[in-house]
C-alpha positions in Angstrom: 57.4 -16.4 -37.1 59.9 -19.2 -35.3 59.7 -22.7 -35.6 59.8 -22.7 -31.1 58.7 -25.7 -29.3 58.5 -29.0 -30.5 59.2 -27.6 -34.2 62.6 -26.9 -33.0 63.2 -29.8 -31.5 62.5 -31.8 -34.1 64.4 -30.3 -36.8 62.4 -30.4 -39.4 63.4 -29.2 -42.9 62.7 -26.1 -44.9 60.5 -27.6 -47.1 58.2 -29.1 -44.2 58.0 -25.6 -42.2 57.0 -24.0 -45.9 54.4 -27.0 -46.0 53.2 -25.9 -42.7 52.7 -21.9 -43.4 50.9 -23.8 -46.5 48.6 -24.9 -44.0 48.2 -21.9 -42.4 47.4 -20.2 -45.2 45.0 -22.9 -46.6 43.5 -22.5 -42.8 42.8 -18.5 -43.4 41.6 -18.9 -46.5 39.1 -21.2 -46.2 38.4 -20.6 -42.5 35.4 -17.3 -43.4 33.1 -20.2 -45.4 33.7 -23.2 -43.6 34.7 -22.0 -39.8 37.5 -24.5 -39.1 38.8 -22.9 -36.0 38.1 -20.1 -34.1 38.2 -16.1 -35.9 39.9 -15.3 -32.6 42.6 -17.5 -33.1 43.1 -16.6 -36.8 46.1 -14.1 -35.9 48.1 -16.3 -33.6 47.3 -19.4 -36.2 50.8 -20.6 -36.2 51.6 -20.2 -32.1 48.0 -21.5 -31.0 47.0 -24.1 -34.0 50.8 -25.9 -35.7 52.8 -25.3 -32.8 50.5 -26.4 -30.3 49.6 -30.1 -32.7 53.5 -30.2 -33.5 54.5 -30.9 -29.7 51.9 -34.2 -30.5 54.0 -35.3 -33.1 57.6 -35.0 -30.4 55.4 -37.0 -27.4 54.7 -39.9 -29.8 57.3 -43.0 -30.3 59.3 -41.8 -32.9 58.3 -45.0 -34.9 54.8 -45.3 -35.7 52.1 -47.0 -38.1 49.6 -46.0 -37.6 48.3 -42.6 -36.6 44.2 -42.0 -36.2 42.9 -37.8 -35.3 39.4 -37.9 -33.8 37.1 -34.6 -34.8 40.3 -33.2 -37.2 38.6 -30.1 -37.9 40.7 -28.3 -39.6 43.5 -29.9 -39.3 44.8 -29.3 -36.0 46.5 -32.2 -34.5 46.2 -34.7 -37.8 47.6 -32.9 -41.2 50.4 -31.3 -38.8 51.2 -34.6 -37.7 50.8 -36.0 -41.7 53.2 -33.3 -42.7 55.9 -34.1 -40.3 55.5 -37.2 -40.6 56.1 -36.9 -44.6 59.7 -35.9 -43.6 60.0 -37.9 -40.5 58.8 -41.2 -40.8 57.3 -41.6 -44.3 55.8 -44.9 -43.7 53.1 -43.5 -41.3 49.8 -43.9 -41.8 47.6 -41.2 -40.7 43.7 -41.3 -40.4 41.5 -38.0 -39.9 38.4 -38.5 -38.9 35.8 -36.2 -39.2 31.8 -36.2 -39.4 30.9 -32.8 -41.0 31.1 -33.4 -44.8 32.7 -29.7 -45.3 35.5 -30.0 -42.8 36.6 -33.1 -44.4 36.7 -31.8 -47.9 38.9 -29.2 -46.9 41.2 -32.5 -45.2 41.2 -33.8 -48.5 41.7 -30.4 -50.0 44.3 -29.4 -48.0 46.0 -32.6 -48.3 46.1 -33.0 -52.0 47.5 -29.0 -52.0 50.1 -30.1 -49.6 50.7 -32.9 -51.2 50.8 -35.1 -48.0 49.1 -39.0 -48.2 46.7 -39.1 -45.4 43.1 -40.6 -45.2 39.6 -38.8 -44.2 37.0 -40.7 -42.7 33.8 -38.8 -42.8 31.8 -40.7 -40.4 30.8 -40.7 -36.5 33.9 -41.8 -34.4 31.3 -43.6 -32.5 30.5 -45.3 -36.2 33.8 -45.9 -37.5 34.8 -48.9 -37.5 37.7 -49.6 -35.1 41.0 -48.0 -36.1 43.7 -49.9 -34.3 45.4 -46.6 -33.8 49.1 -47.6 -32.7 48.6 -43.5 -31.5 45.4 -41.6 -30.8 44.9 -37.7 -30.7 42.1 -35.4 -30.2 42.2 -31.5 -29.8 39.1 -29.7 -28.2 36.7 -32.2 -29.0 35.8 -33.7 -25.5 36.0 -34.1 -22.0 37.8 -37.2 -21.1 34.9 -39.5 -20.2 34.2 -39.3 -23.5 37.7 -39.5 -24.7 38.4 -42.5 -23.4 35.1 -44.5 -24.5 36.6 -43.5 -28.4 39.7 -44.8 -27.2 38.8 -48.1 -26.2 36.7 -47.9 -29.7 40.0 -47.4 -32.1 43.5 -47.8 -29.9 45.2 -50.1 -29.7 45.7 -52.7 -26.9 49.6 -51.0 -26.2 48.7 -48.0 -28.0 49.3 -43.9 -26.5 46.5 -41.4 -26.4 47.2 -38.1 -26.4 44.8 -35.3 -25.9 45.4 -31.9 -25.1 43.7 -30.3 -22.2 43.5 -27.1 -20.6 44.0 -25.6 -16.9 40.9 -27.9 -15.7 42.9 -31.2 -16.8 42.8 -32.4 -13.1 38.9 -32.4 -12.8 38.8 -34.4 -16.2 41.3 -37.2 -15.4 39.2 -37.5 -11.6 36.1 -37.7 -13.4 37.0 -40.0 -15.9 39.2 -42.1 -13.3 35.8 -43.2 -11.9 34.5 -45.6 -15.2 38.3 -46.2 -16.6 42.0 -47.0 -15.7 44.1 -46.1 -17.5 47.9 -44.8 -16.8 48.7 -40.9 -17.7 51.7 -38.9 -18.1 51.0 -35.3 -17.7 53.3 -33.0 -20.2 53.5 -29.4 -19.8 52.3 -27.5 -22.9 55.0 -25.8 -25.2 52.5 -22.7 -26.0 50.3 -22.2 -22.6 51.3 -22.4 -18.9 48.0 -23.8 -18.2 47.7 -26.1 -20.6 48.9 -29.8 -20.6 49.0 -32.7 -22.5 47.7 -36.2 -21.5 49.5 -39.4 -22.5 47.5 -41.9 -21.9 47.6 -46.2 -21.8 46.2 -48.5 -20.9 42.6 -47.2 -21.0 40.2 -49.9 -19.9 36.0 -49.7 -18.7 35.9 -50.3 -14.7 
């Protein structure tokens, strides 16, 4: 296992790498009970989930007051972001929104065992009070039009949304553009040559 991709660019400490490995171990321990991620991805969890999540941190501004992750599930990218911030930006507040109570329990327990500070909100995204996040992330959660609606509710007016997307990202951007105005930058994925990360700003309804 190598640090790879974003982790190499961020030049994190051995302690942070140890925390990320501990998260991988917790994922494998809890997954048979809660189904946090697809079973087929567990064998490549470091690349598929941890490196894939860390690249979002590398695309965000260096100083962020509040990062909110929607539909956090098994903690990707939210717990990875919180682990990296613990070393690189300790003042950063990280909020994980996960309506599944069992997954929310995992997120709280994982944060406790990893020794990191996160807020966990176990409400539906559309019912959660506006978070006014400086950075908003969501991974494998919904199609881009729905993510734009979530952003309009939870992203600060000058904030940045980071959404990993697959090979059909162009069609999603086109579909979202029918109802939403936004500025978008497309970044290639560290982990999949067909995937990208959409970095979006100024998201407003048409």
